[in-house]
N, C-alpha and C positions, 0 to 999 in steps of 0.2 A: 408564515414564512413563504418565501417565493419558491417556485418550482426549480429544481436543479436542471440546467439546460441539457446535461448529458442523458437525461431520461427521455428526451424527445428527439434525439439526434441519431442518425444512422451510424456515426462513428465519432468517438472521442478517444484520442490517444492519451497515454500517460507518459511519464518519464520512465527511465529504466532502472538499472541497478546502481543507485547512487553510491553506495559505500564501496562496492567492488570497483566501480569506475574511478573513484577518488584514490583508492589504494593502488590499483594495478596500472592505471593509465596516467594518473597525475603524481604517483609516488608519494602520497600523503599518508602518514601514519595515523590510524584511527583506533586508539585504544578502546576495547570493548565494542568495536564496530560502531562507534558513536560519531556522527558527523556534526552534531550541533555545536561542539566547541569551536569549529571553524568560523562560526558567526562572530566570535570575539577577536578574530585575527584578520587584518586587512587582506592578506594574501588568500586566506581561506574563504573570505567573503567573495573575492574575485573568482576563485575556483568554482564556488557554488553557483554564482551568477552565470558564468560561462557554461556550466553544466546544464542549467535550466534553459537558457536561451537557445541552446542547440536543439533541444526537443521542441520548443515552441516554434522555432524556425521551420522544422519539418511539418508541423501541423499547419502553419500558415501557408507554406508552399502548396499543400494539397487541399486546402480549404476545410480542414477538420478543426474541431475544438480540441482542447487538451485539459486534463486534470493534472495539476502539479502538486506534489506532496511536499510539505515542509520537511526540513532536514532534522526532524525531532523524534524519530523512531525510538531513540534511547533517552529522550529528555524527560524522564519521569524520576521520581525521588530515589529509588534504589540505585538505578544506574547513575544518576547524577551524583549521588554521594560518593560512589566509587571514583568519580572523576573530579571530586572536590567542589561540587556545586551544591550550595544550600538552596532552600526554597525560593529565596528572592532572586538568586542568579538564574535558577531554572526558569522562573517566570519570565525574566528578561530575555533569556535565550529563545523561549517559545514565541515571544512577541517579535523578536528580531527576525526569526525565521519567516513569520507571516509578512512582515514588512519587506523582506527581500523579494518575496514572490509578488507582492503588490507592485513593487517597482518594476519587476520583469513584465508583469501583465500590461502595464501602460504602454509598452513599446511594441505590442503586437495587435494587429487588427483582426483578431479572431476571439471567440469565447475562450478565456483562460479561467478555469475554476481553481481557486486557491483552497487547498485542503490541509487542515491541521492534522499531521500524522501522529498517531499514537501507536506505540508498540507494546508487546506483552511484558508483563512484569518479570517473568523468568526467561529461561532459554527457549527460544522459539523452535528449536529442534528437539530438545529433550526437557520437557517440563517436569521438574522434579517434584513439585508440589502444585496442587490445584486449589486456588482460593475459593471461598464461598462467594456467592453472588454479592453479598453485602461487603465482604472484604475487597472484592474487585471494584465495586462502586466507590468505596472510600479511597482506595489507592489511586484510581485514575481520575477522580473528580477534580483535583487541583489543576491538572494539565488541561482537562476539557473545559473547565471554567475559564481558564486563561484564553483559550481559543475562542470561546463564546464571546469574550469581551474584545475581540479584534474584528477585523473585516474579513476574516476567513469565511468561506461560503459553507463549509461543512467540516466535520471531523471524520477521518477515516482511521479505523483501527486495523492494523496490518499484522499478518502472520500469527493469527490467533489459533490456539491449539485445543481449546476446550470450551464447553458451553457456559459454565458459570462465569468465567472471566468475560466472555462476550456479552452475557446478559447484564452483568454489572456495569459494563461500559455503556450499554444502551440506557440503563437507569441514570447514570451520571449525565449523559447527553440530554436526556429528556428533562432532567432537573435544571440543566443549564439552558434549555430551550434552543438547542442547536441541532441541526440535521446530522445524522450519523450513518456511515457506511461501515459494514463489517466485512473483513476479508480473512477467511480461514486458510490455513495451509494443510496440505495432505501429504501422506507418504506415497511410496511407489504403488501401493495397492489402492489408492484413492481414499483411504481412511485418515481421519485426523490423528495426530500423535496420541491423543487421549484414547483412541480406539473407536470413537464414534464415527458413524457415517456422516457424510456431508448433508445428506437428506435429514437425518435426525437433528443435526446441529441447527440448521436453518429453521426447521419446523419448530423445534423446542424454543429457540430464542423468540421467534415470532409469537408463539403461543404465550410465553411468559411476559412479553412486553407489548402485547396488543399490536404487533406489526409495526412498531415505531421506526425500525430501521428503514432507511430510504431504499436501499438495495444491498445485495451481497456480492462478494467477489471471492476469488481464490488467488493466492499469491505464493511465491517461493516454492513452486513445484513445476516440473516440466509438463507441457501439455499432454504428453502420453500418460502421465501419472494422474492427471485430472480427469481424463476421459472416462475411466471406469466408474467414477463417482456420479456420472451424469445420467439422468433418466428424462428424456425429452417429453415423455407423456405425463410426468408428475407435475402437480400444481406447484410444488416448492421450487422446481427448477426455473419457473418463470420469474422468481425473485433473484435469480443469479444473473447479474448484468455485466460483470467485468472479470477479466483475468489479467494478472501480471505474473507471467511464468518465468521460471529460471531458464537459462540457456542450456544448462547441462541436464542430461538424463540420469546423473548419479543420484543416489539416495541422500537424504540429509546426513546420515552417518558417514557416508563416503565423502561428501562435500566437506564435512568437518575435518577430515583427515587429509584432504587434498592440499598439496603444496603449490600446485600450478592451477591457474584459473582456467576452467573449461568453458570456452565461449560458444561452443556449439557452432552451428552454421545459420546465419541470419535467414537465408532463403528457405531452408528446411524448417526453421522456426515459424516463418510465415505460413508455410504449407500446413504445419501442425495446427495452427490457429484456424486455417480454413476448415479443417476437419471438425474442430470444436464448434465453429459457427454453423456448419452443416447440421450438427446435432442440436445446437441451441442457437437459432437465428437471433435471439434476443441479446446475445453477448455483443455489446456495442462499446464498452469501455475497455480498451486493449492497450497493453504496454508490457514492460519487462520488469524483472526482479534480478536476483543475483546472477552475475556473469553477463547480463545483457548490457548493451550500450546503444548509442544512437543508430548504429547500423541495423540492429534488430528492429527498433521501432520504425526506422526508415522503411525496412522491408514490409512491416505490417501496414504502414500507411500506404505504400504503393499497391499492396495487395487488395486493400479494402476501400480506397478512396477513388472517386471518379467512376 
């Protein structure tokens, strides 16, 4: 397998909070926070294309690369069934999501990495049950096999809350012979929702899977929540290459109850990333998650490019 370009670059951007942008800026209803049904609707397809092109344009302006995630965070069997999608329709949706990004990529003269996005089986903020490693592998394997059969460059599993699910995802990716990135989420104290430290999660997954993961990330937490989890002197921290942070400093529980989107301040957001990169200079894949939009990624790009 070829080397991922973001591993050798000083800066690769990502997109931002797709679902919150589509809901609050575009006025699109997303049941179960699922964006993938938009791929079956012409207007939805246009909205997604517009969303991605805005971020790729920022990267092109500043000479950075960009990793774009497919709109498939919810496109696995449990969530799909809630939205009336059987296995065949889900496979089609995952393929359409990759095709959309391949189409976007050809219009930009920069490295655009297409990532097949996988989400957690359960609630990303409040995991009620934790699967075994084998259960996680079996659950996520169909979606990952689909991505492996497309021109996606890798699979990224986002907003992971526990070690067994993360490990099972890596098992499924290795069996499908596709590169994989794991992105954990943390609470305000820097711990995973499962109570594990970020250090333990990364070390345990690497130990259990012979270091197959291409690199690790943290997403869906504010930079000030991520900072306490970092140890620049630790060997595991060198495996952490990316952050996609929330705009808001609220906890996951508070965000669940919030009726108004907290967008934070893009310039303060970029400054918080400066602090993270001072601690870990190896953080080179930078973007946003819930509540962020192109303004936050624009601020990041201006802060770290050139």
